[in-house]
C-alpha positions as CSV (number, residue, x, y, z in Angstrom):
1,M,182.3,174.8,-30.2
2,D,184.4,177.9,-30.8
3,Q,187.9,177.8,-29.3
4,F,190.0,180.7,-28.3
5,L,193.2,180.8,-30.3
6,E,196.6,182.3,-29.6
7,S,197.1,185.7,-31.4
8,D,200.4,186.9,-32.7
9,A,198.7,190.2,-33.7
10,F,198.3,191.4,-30.1
11,A,200.5,189.4,-27.7
12,A,201.2,185.8,-27.0
13,S,198.8,185.8,-24.1
14,T,195.9,187.4,-26.0
15,K,193.3,185.0,-27.2
16,F,190.6,185.5,-29.8
17,K,187.8,183.7,-31.6
18,R,185.9,184.5,-34.7
19,L,182.1,185.1,-34.3
20,G,180.9,185.4,-37.9
21,D,182.1,188.9,-39.0
22,R,183.2,189.8,-35.5
23,V,186.2,188.9,-33.4
24,E,186.1,188.4,-29.6
25,L,189.3,189.1,-27.7
26,R,190.3,187.9,-24.3
27,F,193.2,189.5,-22.5
28,S,195.4,188.0,-19.8
29,S,195.5,191.3,-17.8
30,G,194.1,194.8,-17.5
31,T,197.5,196.1,-18.5
32,Q,197.5,194.1,-21.7
33,F,194.0,195.4,-22.5
34,Q,195.2,199.0,-21.9
35,Q,198.1,198.6,-24.2
36,V,196.0,197.2,-27.0
37,Y,193.3,200.0,-26.4
38,D,196.0,202.7,-26.5
39,E,197.4,201.4,-29.7
40,A,193.9,201.3,-31.3
41,M,193.2,204.9,-30.1
42,L,196.5,206.1,-31.6
43,A,195.7,204.4,-34.9
44,Q,192.2,206.0,-34.9
45,R,193.8,209.4,-34.2
46,R,196.4,208.9,-37.1
47,S,193.5,208.2,-39.4
48,F,191.5,211.2,-38.2
49,N,194.6,213.4,-38.7
50,Q,194.9,212.5,-42.3
51,E,191.4,213.6,-43.3
52,E,189.7,217.0,-43.4
53,H,187.0,217.8,-40.9
54,E,184.8,220.8,-40.4
55,C,185.3,223.0,-37.3
56,G,181.9,223.6,-35.6
57,I,183.0,227.1,-34.6
58,C,184.6,228.7,-37.8
59,M,183.1,226.1,-40.2
60,R,186.5,225.7,-42.0
61,M,187.6,222.4,-43.4
62,L,191.0,221.5,-41.9
63,L,193.1,218.4,-41.5
64,G,192.4,216.5,-38.3
65,D,195.9,217.3,-36.8
66,R,194.7,220.9,-36.4
67,F,191.8,219.8,-34.0
68,F,191.6,219.4,-30.2
69,F,189.3,216.9,-28.6
70,L,187.4,217.9,-25.5
71,Q,187.4,215.2,-22.8
72,G,184.1,213.9,-21.6
73,C,181.9,215.0,-24.5
74,G,184.3,214.0,-27.3
75,H,183.6,217.1,-29.4
76,C,186.5,218.5,-31.4
77,F,187.2,222.0,-32.7
78,C,190.2,223.5,-34.4
79,T,192.9,224.7,-32.0
80,E,192.8,228.2,-33.3
81,C,189.1,228.6,-32.4
82,L,189.5,227.0,-29.0
83,H,192.5,229.2,-28.3
84,Q,190.5,232.3,-29.2
85,L,187.5,231.2,-27.2
86,V,189.6,230.6,-24.0
87,T,191.5,233.9,-24.5
88,N,188.3,235.9,-24.9
89,A,186.8,234.2,-21.8
90,I,189.8,235.1,-19.7
91,E,190.1,238.7,-21.0
92,S,186.4,239.3,-20.3
93,G,186.6,237.9,-16.8
94,R,184.3,235.0,-17.5
95,V,186.9,232.5,-16.2
96,D,188.1,232.5,-12.6
């Protein structure tokens, strides 16, 4: 029988067990889960920022720290292209 063990990696009240090549986590509260989730998202963003990615608008390869993520869909484009896109929409009256 797998037992949940205390984890120093997350917090004293976080428990985990190994399931083959996976790890299952149990959190003592929603707040604790949110903290771990936020830390994981920051780590993912740091990794993204250190690599080059292609902007779907201008097709340039740029470091990830020059991209903006759209909420909801998760698409990302370089900030220069999004700025120009929004500016054009406002100036042409397509945005209220």
